[in-house]
C-alpha positions in Angstrom: 138.9 180.6 32.2 139.0 177.7 29.8 138.6 175.1 32.6 135.7 177.0 34.0 133.8 177.0 30.6 134.6 173.4 30.2 133.1 172.7 33.7 130.0 174.7 32.9 129.6 172.8 29.6 129.9 169.5 31.4 127.4 170.6 34.1 124.9 171.7 31.4 125.5 168.5 29.5 124.8 166.4 32.7 121.6 168.4 33.3 120.4 167.9 29.7 121.2 164.1 30.0 119.2 163.9 33.3 116.3 165.8 31.6 116.3 163.4 28.6 116.5 160.3 30.9 113.6 161.7 33.0 111.5 162.4 29.9 112.1 158.9 28.6 111.2 157.4 32.0 108.0 159.4 32.2 107.1 158.6 28.6 107.8 154.9 29.2 105.6 154.9 32.2 102.8 156.6 30.2 103.1 154.1 27.3 103.3 151.2 29.8 100.1 152.5 31.4 98.4 153.0 28.1 99.2 149.4 27.1 98.5 147.6 30.4 95.6 149.7 31.9 92.9 148.3 29.6 94.0 144.7 30.2 94.2 145.3 34.0 90.7 146.8 34.0 89.3 143.9 32.0 90.7 141.5 34.5 89.1 143.5 37.4 85.8 143.5 35.6 85.8 139.8 34.9 86.8 139.1 38.5 83.9 141.3 39.7 81.4 139.7 37.4 82.4 136.2 38.7 82.0 137.3 42.4 79.3 135.9 44.6 78.1 139.3 45.6 77.6 140.4 42.0 75.7 137.2 41.0 73.5 137.3 44.1 72.8 141.0 43.6 71.9 140.5 40.0 69.6 137.6 40.7 67.9 139.5 43.6 67.5 142.6 41.4 65.9 140.6 38.6 63.6 138.8 41.0 62.5 142.2 42.4 61.8 143.4 38.9 59.9 140.2 38.1 57.7 140.8 41.1 57.1 144.4 40.0 56.3 143.2 36.5 53.7 140.7 37.8 52.1 143.4 40.0 52.0 146.0 37.3 49.1 146.8 35.0 49.3 146.0 31.3 50.3 149.6 30.4 53.4 149.4 32.6 54.3 145.8 31.7 55.8 146.7 28.3 58.1 149.3 29.8 59.1 147.0 32.7 59.7 144.2 30.3 62.1 146.3 28.3 64.0 147.4 31.4 64.3 143.8 32.6 65.5 142.6 29.3 68.0 145.4 29.1 69.3 144.7 32.6 69.6 140.9 31.9 71.1 141.3 28.4 74.7 141.0 29.5 74.2 138.5 32.3 74.9 134.8 31.8 71.4 133.1 31.8 72.9 129.8 33.0 73.5 131.4 36.4 69.9 132.3 36.8 67.4 130.1 38.8 65.1 128.1 36.5 62.0 130.2 37.2 63.8 133.5 36.5 65.4 132.1 33.4 62.0 131.0 32.1 60.6 134.5 32.9 63.4 136.2 31.0 62.8 133.8 28.0 59.1 134.5 28.1 59.8 138.3 27.9 62.2 137.7 25.0 59.5 135.7 23.2 56.9 138.4 23.8 59.2 141.0 22.5 60.0 139.0 19.4 56.3 138.4 18.7 55.6 142.2 19.0 58.2 143.0 16.4 56.3 141.1 13.7 
């Protein structure tokens, strides 16, 4: 009987040891994900923002908005100007064509003048 209880105790001990090892492995995976996920996502975002498709799409969208701005009446130009500036705020202006960059700069100057 004593050997049987000893065997059950060893079996329970092994189960508890596996449970603890599993818990640490899962916890370690969670903490590794928590640490590396933001860094991985930042790299993915930077890669996307440097892609040809993103840059061409942004320029095309801003040019379409510029065309809509020029076709709009004066009542709508203020709203469209704000939308265009908001859309272009995080974009590197050195990547814009010269005419589009000057248009964005003109909108910024008009917005600054209207503040005062």
